[in-house]
C-alpha positions in Angstrom: 13.7 1.0 -71.5 11.1 -1.5 -70.3 7.6 -0.1 -70.7 4.9 -0.3 -68.0 3.3 -3.4 -69.6 3.8 -6.0 -66.9 0.7 -7.6 -65.5 1.2 -6.7 -61.8 1.1 -9.4 -59.1 -1.3 -8.4 -56.4 1.5 -7.7 -53.9 3.4 -5.7 -56.5 0.6 -3.5 -57.6 0.4 0.3 -57.1 -2.1 2.9 -58.2 -1.5 4.6 -61.6 -1.7 7.9 -59.8 2.0 7.6 -58.9 2.8 7.4 -62.6 0.8 10.6 -63.2 2.8 12.4 -60.6 6.0 11.4 -62.3 4.7 12.3 -65.7 3.8 15.9 -64.6 7.1 16.3 -62.9 9.0 15.1 -66.0 7.5 17.9 -68.0 8.4 20.4 -65.3 12.1 19.3 -65.6 11.9 19.4 -69.4 12.3 15.6 -69.7 10.9 13.9 -72.7 8.0 11.7 -71.4 8.2 9.4 -74.5 11.6 8.3 -73.1 9.9 6.9 -70.0 6.3 6.3 -70.6 4.4 4.1 -73.1 2.5 6.2 -75.7 -1.1 7.0 -74.6 -1.1 4.5 -71.7 -4.5 3.0 -70.9 -6.4 5.1 -73.4 -9.5 3.0 -72.9 -10.2 5.1 -69.8 -9.8 2.2 -67.3 -7.9 2.6 -64.1 -5.7 -0.5 -63.8 -3.1 -1.0 -61.2 0.5 -0.9 -62.3 3.5 -3.1 -61.5 5.6 -1.3 -58.9 8.8 -2.7 -60.4 8.2 -0.9 -63.7 7.2 2.4 -62.0 10.2 2.2 -59.6 12.6 1.9 -62.6 10.9 4.8 -64.4 11.0 6.9 -61.2 14.7 6.1 -60.5 15.7 6.9 -64.1 13.9 10.2 -64.0 15.5 11.0 -60.6 18.9 10.4 -62.1 18.2 12.3 -65.3 16.8 15.3 -63.5 20.1 15.6 -61.5 18.0 17.0 -58.6 18.0 15.1 -55.3 14.7 16.9 -54.5 13.0 15.4 -57.6 10.7 13.0 -55.6 9.7 15.7 -53.1 8.8 18.1 -55.9 6.8 15.3 -57.6 4.6 15.1 -54.5 3.4 18.7 -55.1 1.2 17.5 -57.9 -1.0 15.3 -55.7 -4.7 16.3 -55.7 -8.0 15.0 -54.3 -8.4 12.9 -57.5 -4.9 11.6 -57.9 -5.7 8.3 -56.2 -9.4 8.3 -56.7 -11.5 7.4 -53.7 -8.3 7.2 -51.5 -7.3 10.8 -51.8 -10.9 12.0 -51.9 -11.6 10.2 -48.7 -8.5 11.8 -47.0 -9.3 15.3 -48.3 -12.9 15.2 -47.0 -12.2 13.5 -43.6 -13.5 15.4 -40.5 -10.1 15.9 -38.8 -6.5 14.9 -39.1 -6.9 11.9 -36.8 -9.5 10.4 -39.2 -7.3 11.3 -42.2 -4.4 9.4 -40.7 -6.6 6.4 -39.7 -8.0 6.1 -43.2 -4.5 6.6 -44.8 -3.3 3.6 -42.9 -6.4 1.3 -43.0 -6.7 1.6 -46.7 -3.1 2.2 -47.9 -3.3 -1.0 -50.0 -5.4 1.0 -52.4 -2.4 3.1 -53.6 0.4 0.5 -53.2 0.7 -2.9 -51.7 4.5 -2.9 -51.5 4.4 -0.3 -48.7 2.3 -0.8 -45.5 1.4 2.1 -43.3 0.5 1.6 -39.6 -0.9 4.2 -37.2 0.6 4.2 -33.7 -0.2 6.4 -30.8 2.5 7.3 -28.2 1.7 7.3 -24.5 1.6 11.1 -24.8 -1.1 10.8 -27.5 1.1 11.9 -30.4 0.4 10.1 -33.7 3.1 8.1 -35.6 2.6 6.8 -39.2 5.0 3.8 -39.5 6.0 3.4 -43.1 7.1 -0.2 -43.8 8.5 -1.5 -47.0 8.0 -5.2 -47.9 11.7 -5.8 -48.8 13.7 -7.8 -46.3 15.6 -5.9 -43.5 19.0 -4.4 -44.6 18.3 -5.3 -48.3 16.7 -2.1 -49.6 18.2 -0.5 -52.7 18.6 3.1 -53.7 15.7 2.6 -56.0 13.6 1.8 -53.0 14.8 4.9 -51.1 13.8 7.1 -53.9 10.3 5.6 -54.0 9.8 5.8 -50.2 10.9 9.4 -50.3 8.1 10.1 -52.8 5.6 8.2 -50.6 6.5 10.1 -47.4 6.5 13.5 -49.2 3.1 12.8 -50.8 1.6 11.9 -47.4 2.9 15.2 -46.0 1.5 17.1 -49.0 -1.9 15.5 -48.5 -1.9 16.5 -44.8 -0.8 20.0 -45.6 -3.3 20.6 -48.4 -6.2 19.1 -46.5 -5.3 21.3 -43.5 -4.6 24.3 -45.8 -1.6 25.0 -43.6 1.6 23.6 -42.3 1.5 21.4 -39.2 3.9 22.8 -36.6 6.2 20.1 -35.1 5.8 17.7 -38.0 8.8 15.3 -38.0 10.1 12.6 -40.2 12.2 9.9 -38.5 14.4 7.8 -40.8 16.6 4.8 -40.4 19.5 6.6 -42.1 19.9 9.3 -44.8 20.3 7.8 -48.3 21.3 10.9 -50.1 24.2 13.4 -49.9 24.5 14.7 -46.4 24.6 18.4 -47.5 21.1 18.2 -49.1 19.3 17.2 -45.9 18.5 20.9 -44.9 17.1 21.4 -48.4 14.7 18.4 -47.9 13.6 19.9 -44.5 13.0 23.3 -46.1 11.1 21.8 -49.1 8.9 19.5 -46.9 8.7 22.0 -44.1 9.4 19.5 -41.4 12.2 18.2 -39.2 14.1 15.1 -40.4 15.9 13.0 -37.8 18.0 9.9 -38.3 18.7 6.7 -36.3 15.1 5.5 -36.0 14.6 1.7 -36.2 11.7 2.3 -38.5 10.5 5.2 -40.8 8.0 7.4 -39.1 5.9 10.5 -39.8 5.2 12.1 -36.4 2.5 14.5 -35.5 1.7 16.2 -32.2 -1.5 15.3 -30.4 -2.8 19.0 -30.3 -3.2 18.9 -34.1 -5.1 15.6 -34.4 -8.7 16.8 -33.7 -8.6 20.1 -35.5 -11.3 20.1 -38.2 -9.8 19.9 -41.7 -10.4 22.9 -44.0 -11.5 20.5 -46.8 -13.8 18.3 -44.6 -17.1 17.5 -46.3 -19.7 15.5 -44.3 -21.7 14.6 -47.4 -18.8 13.3 -49.6 -16.7 11.6 -46.9 -19.1 8.7 -46.0 -19.8 7.7 -49.6 -16.2 7.9 -50.8 -15.0 6.0 -47.7 -17.5 3.2 -48.4 -16.1 2.9 -51.9 -12.6 2.9 -50.6 -13.3 0.3 -48.0 -14.7 -2.0 -50.7 -11.8 -1.5 -53.0 -9.2 -2.1 -50.3 -10.9 -5.3 -49.2 -10.7 -6.6 -52.8 -7.0 -5.8 -53.0 -6.2 -7.3 -49.6 -7.3 -10.7 -50.7 -4.4 -10.9 -53.2 -1.7 -9.4 -50.9 0.3 -12.4 -49.6 2.5 -10.3 -47.2 -0.6 -8.7 -45.6 -2.2 -12.2 -45.3 0.9 -13.4 -43.4 0.7 -10.4 -41.1 -3.0 -10.9 -40.5 -2.4 -14.6 -39.7 0.4 -13.7 -37.2 -1.8 -11.0 -35.6 -4.3 -13.7 -34.5 -1.7 -15.7 -32.6 -1.3 -15.1 -28.8 2.4 -15.8 -29.1 4.9 -16.5 -31.9 6.6 -19.3 -30.0 7.0 -22.4 -32.1 5.5 -20.8 -35.1 6.7 -22.0 -38.5 6.1 -21.4 -42.2 4.2 -24.7 -42.3 1.8 -23.6 -39.5 1.3 -20.2 -41.0 0.6 -21.7 -44.5 -1.9 -24.1 -43.0 -3.8 -21.3 -41.3 -3.9 -19.5 -44.7 -5.2 -22.7 -46.2 -2.3 -23.1 -48.6 0.8 -25.3 -48.7 4.2 -24.1 -47.5 5.4 -24.6 -51.1 2.7 -22.2 -52.4 3.5 -19.7 -49.6 7.2 -19.7 -50.4 6.5 -19.4 -54.1 4.2 -16.4 -53.7 6.6 -14.7 -51.3 9.5 -15.3 -53.7 7.4 -13.7 -56.5 7.4 -10.4 -54.5 11.2 -10.6 -53.7 10.9 -11.7 -50.1 10.7 -14.9 -48.1 8.9 -16.2 -45.0 11.8 -15.4 -42.6 12.1 -11.9 -44.0 8.4 -11.2 -43.5 8.4 -12.6 -40.0 11.4 -10.6 -39.0 9.8 -7.4 -40.2 6.6 -8.3 -38.4 8.5 -9.0 -35.1 10.4 -5.7 -35.4 7.2 -3.8 -35.9 5.5 -5.7 -33.0 8.5 -5.2 -30.7 8.5 -1.4 -31.4 4.8 -1.3 -30.7 5.1 -3.2 -27.4 8.1 -1.1 -26.3 5.9 1.9 -26.6 3.5 0.5 -24.0 4.0 1.8 -20.4 3.1 -1.4 -18.4 4.9 -4.2 -20.2 8.3 -5.5 -19.4 11.0 -6.8 -21.7 10.5 -10.5 -20.7 6.9 -10.3 -21.6 7.7 -8.8 -25.0 10.3 -11.5 -25.7 7.7 -14.2 -24.9 5.0 -12.6 -27.1 7.5 -12.5 -30.0 8.4 -16.2 -29.5 11.9 -15.8 -28.1 13.1 -18.3 -25.5 14.6 -15.7 -23.3 15.4 -12.0 -23.0 19.0 -12.2 -24.2 17.9 -14.0 -27.5 15.4 -11.2 -28.1 17.9 -8.5 -27.4 20.4 -10.0 -29.9 17.8 -10.3 -32.6 16.6 -6.7 -32.0 20.2 -5.4 -32.2 20.7 -7.3 -35.4 17.5 -5.6 -36.8 18.1 -2.1 -35.6 21.8 -1.8 -34.5 20.8 -1.0 -30.9 19.4 -2.9 -27.9 15.7 -2.7 -27.0 16.7 -1.4 -23.5 18.7 1.4 -25.1 16.0 2.3 -27.6 13.3 2.3 -24.9 15.4 4.6 -22.7 16.1 7.0 -25.5 12.4 7.1 -26.4 11.5 7.9 -22.8 14.0 10.7 -22.6 12.7 12.2 -25.8 9.2 12.1 -24.6 10.1 13.7 -21.3 11.8 16.6 -23.2 8.6 17.1 -25.2 
């Protein structure tokens, strides 16, 4: 078994707190930690980032050896205010759930660059945490699904523990179900939320009436200082995250028409060769990153009440509406018109 000794690339780095969750869960299942973990890791007391590829392999092997599909969900129970240092302490002491969600998204790089978290608000004021993996569309592995399950379950645990209660109406929307169909009700019961399938992107959805309720663990003295430390740490990590840098570059453009890898690389002050090499190092490519960006942007714009499909197609750089529709269907399996209609019907039912 490969030990966690790889020097993590910036875009492949995750907080060692994830490994601690797995270690505690391994003991709970009676697994021998020496079979998965290096002896006395990081005994010098430092808190280095780990390489996500190593941790994913350890996690997946433990998941298989436990023979429990709920292994990742149960691992999330171990999360505490100190698991991810200033990140979890900031979330725990935030004034309300809306602030917790904003900080969870704005500083998510502090616990793992390979997954980005975006906060979106529906026209009805409900909050959605969009959980986006860096891997290209339609190329995710079962190892990735297991890791994302842990990520989502941990976010739910943080929300639940900071609120000291369950959040009514909490819903997880997934692209599809990666485990055995018969265990889905067990996941819903363990996570105490509804799980629905067929979403074009993974979402954690929370009703607006819960967003401004003060958190039971809120602390106005601790929160500002830990948040300042977290902001500084996140800024340091973002400078080495090539996927995030591409996203930030694209965010500054009024339209994606005629955009190319060469132009994006020039705006990032690097060569296209360097950009391609850095993206290849994190198992993706320029086209894969741009397609995920366009999908996320399209879903955001489709959620806006006063924008038409033609304008969305233009902003995303498509020559016409039909070209945009074909691309959107390739990404999600459905047309943007059909998705928009379904979303509207669901919102009316609410």
